Each structure stands twice: as C-alpha cells, then as structure tokens.
C-alpha positions as semicolon CSV with decimal commas, in nm:
position;residue;x (nm);y (nm);z (nm)
1;X;-2,052;1,383;-2,157
2;X;-2,287;1,087;-2,081
3;X;-2,111;0,771;-1,965
4;X;-2,232;0,561;-2,259
5;X;-2,077;0,811;-2,503
6;X;-1,749;0,799;-2,312
7;X;-1,739;0,420;-2,348
8;X;-1,826;0,430;-2,717
9;X;-1,542;0,677;-2,772
10;X;-1,306;0,465;-2,555
11;X;-1,283;0,754;-2,308
12;X;-1,368;0,657;-1,952
13;X;-1,311;0,784;-1,598
14;X;-1,232;0,501;-1,356
15;X;-1,200;0,509;-0,976
16;X;-1,026;0,264;-0,744
17;X;-1,058;0,252;-0,365
18;X;-0,822;0,081;-0,119
19;X;-0,974;0,062;0,229
20;X;-0,668;-0,026;0,435
21;X;-0,593;-0,069;0,804
22;X;-0,422;0,270;0,827
23;X;-0,601;0,480;0,568
24;X;-0,858;0,498;0,292
25;X;-0,692;0,571;-0,042
26;X;-0,850;0,630;-0,378
27;X;-0,747;0,735;-0,726
28;X;-0,943;0,862;-1,023
29;X;-0,793;0,779;-1,362
30;X;-0,878;0,886;-1,716
31;X;-0,867;0,612;-1,979
32;X;-0,823;0,739;-2,332
33;X;-0,739;0,490;-2,603
34;X;-0,461;0,262;-2,478
35;X;-0,332;0,501;-2,213
36;X;-0,450;0,566;-1,861
37;X;-0,366;0,870;-1,648
38;X;-0,422;0,921;-1,275
39;X;-0,585;1,263;-1,244
40;X;-0,688;1,277;-0,877
41;X;-0,576;1,114;-0,552
42;X;-0,763;1,100;-0,221
43;X;-0,652;0,988;0,125
44;X;-0,831;0,978;0,460
45;X;-0,638;0,851;0,770
46;X;-0,910;0,635;0,926
47;X;-0,693;0,389;1,125
48;X;-0,951;0,108;1,125
49;X;-0,681;-0,127;1,250
50;X;-0,654;0,054;1,586
51;X;-0,985;-0,099;1,695
52;X;-0,981;-0,424;1,499
53;X;-0,636;-0,546;1,605
54;X;-0,722;-0,476;1,970
55;X;-1,072;-0,625;2,009
56;X;-1,182;-0,744;1,665
57;X;-1,445;-0,473;1,616
58;X;-1,469;-0,144;1,430
59;X;-1,589;0,115;1,683
60;X;-1,902;0,325;1,618
61;X;-1,677;0,632;1,584
62;X;-1,463;0,466;1,316
63;X;-1,778;0,340;1,144
64;X;-1,911;0,694;1,120
65;X;-1,578;0,838;0,998
66;X;-1,552;0,570;0,730
67;X;-1,908;0,622;0,610
68;X;-1,847;0,999;0,592
69;X;-1,524;0,942;0,394
70;X;-1,711;0,729;0,139
71;X;-1,981;0,995;0,108
72;X;-1,702;1,247;0,031
73;X;-1,572;1,006;-0,233
74;X;-1,920;0,967;-0,379
75;X;-1,943;1,343;-0,432
76;X;-1,588;1,356;-0,569
77;X;-1,665;1,077;-0,817
78;X;-1,978;1,265;-0,928
79;X;-1,772;1,580;-0,979
80;X;-1,525;1,393;-1,202
81;X;-1,799;1,202;-1,390
82;X;-1,661;0,862;-1,288
83;X;-1,804;0,585;-1,509
84;X;-1,687;0,279;-1,312
85;X;-1,572;0,219;-0,953
86;X;-1,407;-0,073;-0,777
87;X;-1,342;-0,080;-0,401
88;X;-1,136;-0,332;-0,205
89;X;-1,070;-0,372;0,166
90;X;-0,773;-0,549;0,323
91;X;-0,646;-0,665;0,663
92;X;-0,864;-0,468;0,910
93;X;-1,188;-0,551;0,729
94;X;-1,078;-0,915;0,690
95;X;-1,036;-0,950;1,065
96;X;-1,326;-0,736;1,188
97;X;-1,639;-0,904;1,322
98;X;-1,862;-0,618;1,210
99;X;-1,696;-0,522;0,883
100;X;-1,990;-0,647;0,678
101;X;-2,222;-0,407;0,861
102;X;-1,994;-0,120;0,760
103;X;-1,979;-0,244;0,400
104;X;-2,360;-0,274;0,387
105;X;-2,404;0,080;0,521
106;X;-2,162;0,222;0,264
107;X;-2,338;0,037;-0,019
108;X;-2,673;0,173;0,100
109;X;-2,550;0,534;0,130
110;X;-2,333;0,553;-0,182
111;X;-2,395;0,250;-0,402
112;X;-2,026;0,157;-0,370
113;X;-1,980;-0,217;-0,312
114;X;-1,669;-0,315;-0,112
115;X;-1,486;-0,642;-0,182
116;X;-1,286;-0,772;0,115
117;X;-0,990;-0,948;-0,044
118;X;-0,733;-1,198;0,077
119;X;-0,361;-1,131;0,092
120;X;-0,275;-1,336;-0,217
121;X;-0,506;-1,132;-0,441
122;X;-0,373;-0,812;-0,285
123;X;-0,017;-0,924;-0,368
124;X;-0,112;-1,013;-0,726
125;X;-0,276;-0,675;-0,791
126;X;0,022;-0,486;-0,647
127;X;0,261;-0,694;-0,859
128;X;0,059;-0,612;-1,169
129;X;0,095;-0,240;-1,095
130;X;0,470;-0,274;-1,031
131;X;0,526;-0,456;-1,363
132;X;0,405;-0,146;-1,545
133;X;0,673;0,069;-1,378
134;X;0,982;-0,157;-1,350
135;X;1,137;-0,401;-1,594
136;X;1,101;-0,747;-1,437
137;X;1,175;-0,947;-1,751
138;X;1,436;-1,221;-1,699
139;X;1,471;-1,111;-1,336
140;X;1,390;-1,260;-0,998
141;X;1,241;-1,002;-0,763
142;X;1,096;-0,985;-0,414
143;X;0,806;-0,745;-0,368
144;X;0,731;-0,618;-0,019
145;X;0,413;-0,425;0,056
146;X;0,389;-0,290;0,410
147;X;0,036;-0,200;0,512
148;X;-0,118;-0,103;0,841
149;X;-0,228;-0,454;0,933
150;X;-0,024;-0,690;0,719
151;X;0,282;-0,719;0,500
152;X;0,261;-0,901;0,170
153;X;0,567;-1,068;0,019
154;X;0,559;-1,173;-0,346
155;X;0,828;-1,364;-0,534
156;X;0,833;-1,285;-0,906
157;X;1,037;-1,460;-1,177
158;X;1,038;-1,316;-1,528
159;X;0,718;-1,117;-1,452
160;X;0,535;-1,427;-1,323
161;X;0,422;-1,456;-0,959
162;X;0,587;-1,769;-0,816
163;X;0,454;-1,738;-0,461
164;X;0,287;-1,483;-0,236
165;X;0,212;-1,477;0,134
166;X;0,054;-1,234;0,377
167;X;0,209;-1,184;0,722
168;X;0,020;-1,039;1,020
169;X;0,268;-0,761;1,075
170;X;0,187;-0,405;0,974
171;X;0,266;-0,057;1,098
172;X;-0,057;0,000;1,291
173;X;-0,040;-0,347;1,444
174;X;0,321;-0,284;1,551
175;X;0,222;0,035;1,736
176;X;0,074;-0,184;2,012
177;X;0,430;-0,270;2,123
178;X;0,514;0,003;2,371
179;X;0,891;-0,025;2,395
180;X;1,178;-0,076;2,154
181;X;1,269;-0,424;2,281
182;X;0,915;-0,559;2,230
183;X;0,905;-0,404;1,883
184;X;1,243;-0,553;1,787
185;X;1,137;-0,897;1,915
186;X;0,811;-0,895;1,719
187;X;0,987;-0,786;1,399
188;X;1,252;-1,056;1,446
189;X;0,980;-1,317;1,497
190;X;0,798;-1,217;1,178
191;X;1,127;-1,188;0,990
192;X;1,192;-1,555;1,065
193;X;0,857;-1,647;0,909
194;X;0,931;-1,432;0,605
195;X;1,271;-1,590;0,548
196;X;1,118;-1,937;0,582
197;X;0,862;-1,848;0,314
198;X;1,131;-1,713;0,081
199;X;1,365;-2,010;0,127
200;X;1,081;-2,254;0,062
201;X;1,020;-2,102;-0,280
202;X;1,356;-1,973;-0,401
203;X;1,727;-1,946;-0,324
204;X;1,801;-1,617;-0,156
205;X;2,107;-1,561;-0,376
206;X;1,880;-1,565;-0,683
207;X;1,694;-1,251;-0,576
208;X;1,827;-0,967;-0,792
209;X;1,574;-0,694;-0,707
210;X;1,386;-0,589;-0,396
211;X;1,083;-0,368;-0,449
212;X;0,882;-0,188;-0,183
213;X;0,527;-0,053;-0,203
214;X;0,278;0,101;0,038
215;X;0,241;0,450;0,180
216;X;0,524;0,427;0,431
217;X;0,775;0,297;0,179
218;X;0,680;0,578;-0,059
219;X;0,741;0,816;0,230
220;X;1,088;0,665;0,281
221;X;1,160;0,758;-0,080
222;X;1,036;1,111;-0,023
223;X;1,253;1,147;0,289
224;X;1,550;1,028;0,084
225;X;1,491;1,292;-0,181
226;X;1,378;1,588;0,026
227;X;1,570;1,545;0,352
228;X;1,881;1,362;0,230
229;X;1,897;1,562;-0,094
230;X;1,913;1,264;-0,330
231;X;1,802;1,284;-0,694
232;X;1,516;1,035;-0,686
233;X;1,253;0,910;-0,443
234;X;1,207;0,582;-0,631
235;X;1,486;0,385;-0,465
236;X;1,679;0,382;-0,139
237;X;2,015;0,232;-0,050
238;X;2,058;-0,004;0,245
239;X;2,300;0,242;0,406
240;X;2,033;0,515;0,384
241;X;1,765;0,292;0,538
242;X;2,012;0,206;0,818
243;X;2,080;0,577;0,876
244;X;1,707;0,657;0,877
245;X;1,633;0,392;1,140
246;X;1,907;0,517;1,372
247;X;1,805;0,881;1,330
248;X;1,427;0,842;1,352
249;X;1,437;0,607;1,652
250;X;1,607;0,886;1,849
251;X;1,353;1,153;1,742
252;X;1,041;1,243;1,933
253;X;0,701;1,231;1,764
254;X;0,705;1,611;1,732
255;X;1,057;1,608;1,585
256;X;0,947;1,363;1,316
257;X;0,668;1,598;1,214
258;X;0,892;1,906;1,211
259;X;1,222;1,774;1,079
260;X;1,094;1,508;0,839
261;X;0,786;1,705;0,733
262;X;0,557;1,412;0,816
263;X;0,188;1,447;0,885
264;X;0,056;1,333;1,223
265;X;-0,085;1,011;1,080
266;X;0,254;0,911;0,939
267;X;0,491;1,022;1,215
268;X;0,425;0,726;1,446
269;X;0,410;0,446;1,187
270;X;0,717;0,540;0,982
271;X;0,965;0,384;1,228
272;X;0,812;0,032;1,230
273;X;0,806;0,041;0,848
274;X;1,171;0,141;0,829
275;X;1,273;-0,120;1,088
276;X;1,093;-0,400;0,902
277;X;1,249;-0,293;0,572
278;X;1,596;-0,260;0,724
279;X;1,583;-0,603;0,889
280;X;1,466;-0,781;0,574
281;X;1,721;-0,605;0,351
282;X;1,997;-0,701;0,596
283;X;1,888;-1,065;0,605
284;X;1,876;-1,083;0,224
285;X;2,198;-0,882;0,179
286;X;2,021;-0,637;-0,053
287;X;2,207;-0,313;-0,114
288;X;1,904;-0,119;-0,240
289;X;1,525;-0,127;-0,263
290;X;1,320;0,011;-0,553
291;X;1,023;0,228;-0,454
292;X;0,785;0,275;-0,748
293;X;0,493;0,514;-0,695
294;X;0,228;0,244;-0,725
295;X;0,038;0,015;-0,494
296;X;-0,293;-0,160;-0,450
297;X;-0,512;0,122;-0,579
298;X;-0,320;0,134;-0,910
299;X;-0,345;-0,245;-0,929
300;X;-0,721;-0,216;-0,884
301;X;-0,739;0,033;-1,171
302;X;-0,551;-0,208;-1,398
303;X;-0,785;-0,493;-1,297
304;X;-1,074;-0,289;-1,440
305;X;-0,922;-0,283;-1,789
306;X;-0,979;-0,552;-2,052
307;X;-0,623;-0,515;-2,183
308;X;-0,309;-0,369;-2,020
309;X;-0,248;-0,003;-2,111
310;X;0,050;0,093;-2,323
311;X;0,124;0,362;-2,066
312;X;0,013;0,450;-1,714
313;X;0,079;0,811;-1,617
314;X;0,097;0,860;-1,241
315;X;0,023;1,169;-1,037
316;X;0,315;1,319;-0,840
C-alpha cells in the first residue's frame, strides 16, 4: 500500500532508532487508529563507547560496522514499508570528535538523519514511554536509565518531570576499571553525585517508586524470571538484586554466558549495571525496582505521534 494511502487511512508504519554507546537498537511499530503496536525489534552490539570513552574518536572499524548496520536497517525498513523514521544518538556520539562524519555518511548512504540529543531530552523521552506502562498519577517516582556511556536520573511527580540529569557513568565506561576496588570507588563517587541531585530536588522519603530502564535492567528482569523462577520480569526486589551482585561477581565471563544465558555482548556489562542499581537502591532504601519493557526507542516512537495512543502493544 502506498505511504500516502496509509496516512489517509490512519495506518502507518513508524521506525525509531537509538544509537547508543553499547548498541544500536531499533523498533518498527504499526499505527492503526489510536493504537500502536511494536512489530519488529533490531539490535546490533556496536560498542561505539569503547573507542570514544578512551580517546574521543570512533575508530574506522566501528565507523564501518555502524554504517553497515544502518544499511541493514534501511533494507529492513523497506521490507516493512516504513513510512516515517526518527533516529537519535546518545552519549558516545555526543562525546565523539568525529561523530558528525559518521552521521553524514549514514545520511548519504541511507537517507536516515541522526539527531544527537542531550541527556535531558533522553530522560524526557524515556519518561514518556514509562508513563504509558506504569501508573504514575499522584506518585513521586525516580526513573533510572543505565546506558553504555551515561545514566539518566529523572524525578517525576504526578506524571510531570520535576528534574532530570545525566551522569557520565555507564556500563561500557565502567569496563575501563580493571579491578573490583576501582569499580566500587567509581560507582561510589557517582552515587554521591546522584544523591546530591536527588536531595536538591526532592526529599528522599517522598520517593514511592523506583523505575529502571535500559537493556541491562531489562536483562536483570529476565534473569529474575528465568533463572530465579519468579513470575514476572517487570520488577525486582532489593534482596534479589543483592543476591545477583554477589553471585555474578564471583562468576567468570564464560559462566555468565552459560549459567545466565547471556550473550557475549551482555556478559561483561551486566555486573556494573547491577552494582549501580544495588548501590542506589540501598542508599534510597527502596525495596523494589519496576522494570517496564520500554526505553528510549519507544519514547522516540511516541514523539512521532501527534496525540498519545490509547494503547501501546510491546513485543516480547
């Protein structure tokens, strides 16, 4: 069906791209009437942050891999008859000295324009996606999104963003610390900054919900369900996070892949994500964290709509 007919009939296929420090993620969603349904997900573990956080540049090898991944997406979007695309890049592209060259190449090869966004917009888009999955009315919540290069904290009161801040601590960035003591010290240092931000904007005792997003936090939920045998992957108790940190820190890289059924790209970054979550939950005295299956890419999809959908159906 031609794209103009789809729009006339209020039936469109939208695509959102999140070019992160750890991976490229994309979703294709079908909009029909007032509902939107995610029909295809795509992920490519590019690890742009490995180069950028070390020397400020994206290497030629990473450039080529990223361009090839976008060409794959271009063909995928053609296959699904995508009518509109929006692509956003976060921490690694923000900090890279040659990120614009990469963006220009991708635009030339595929026609896809990449917006490099700041942390506050990233936090707002993620919050918008979360609001569609969890009831935040008359509640004070802290949203935590752990990416490869940065962590965004967002304070929400009665569905309104009160404050948001991006911190230069992410799972790929934390991999540069070669021993447990260095890792613990860096997390403690960033935790102090996070608590200062929270206390400046709200009383800690007023926080009634903690919500986590990002690929590693979703994986924590999956570990909870599949490995620990719990009913749902969409929340985790503090005691379970504590247990995960103790267990995973004693596992080898190979053990994490075998016993936790993690892919190679996730097995090394899962521990820093769990440690950061555990430390913040402990400091805030939170007994659980909600883990909705949404993040930046779903927020990008919602930003493409004129009005919020009555329902957003996610892909398992």
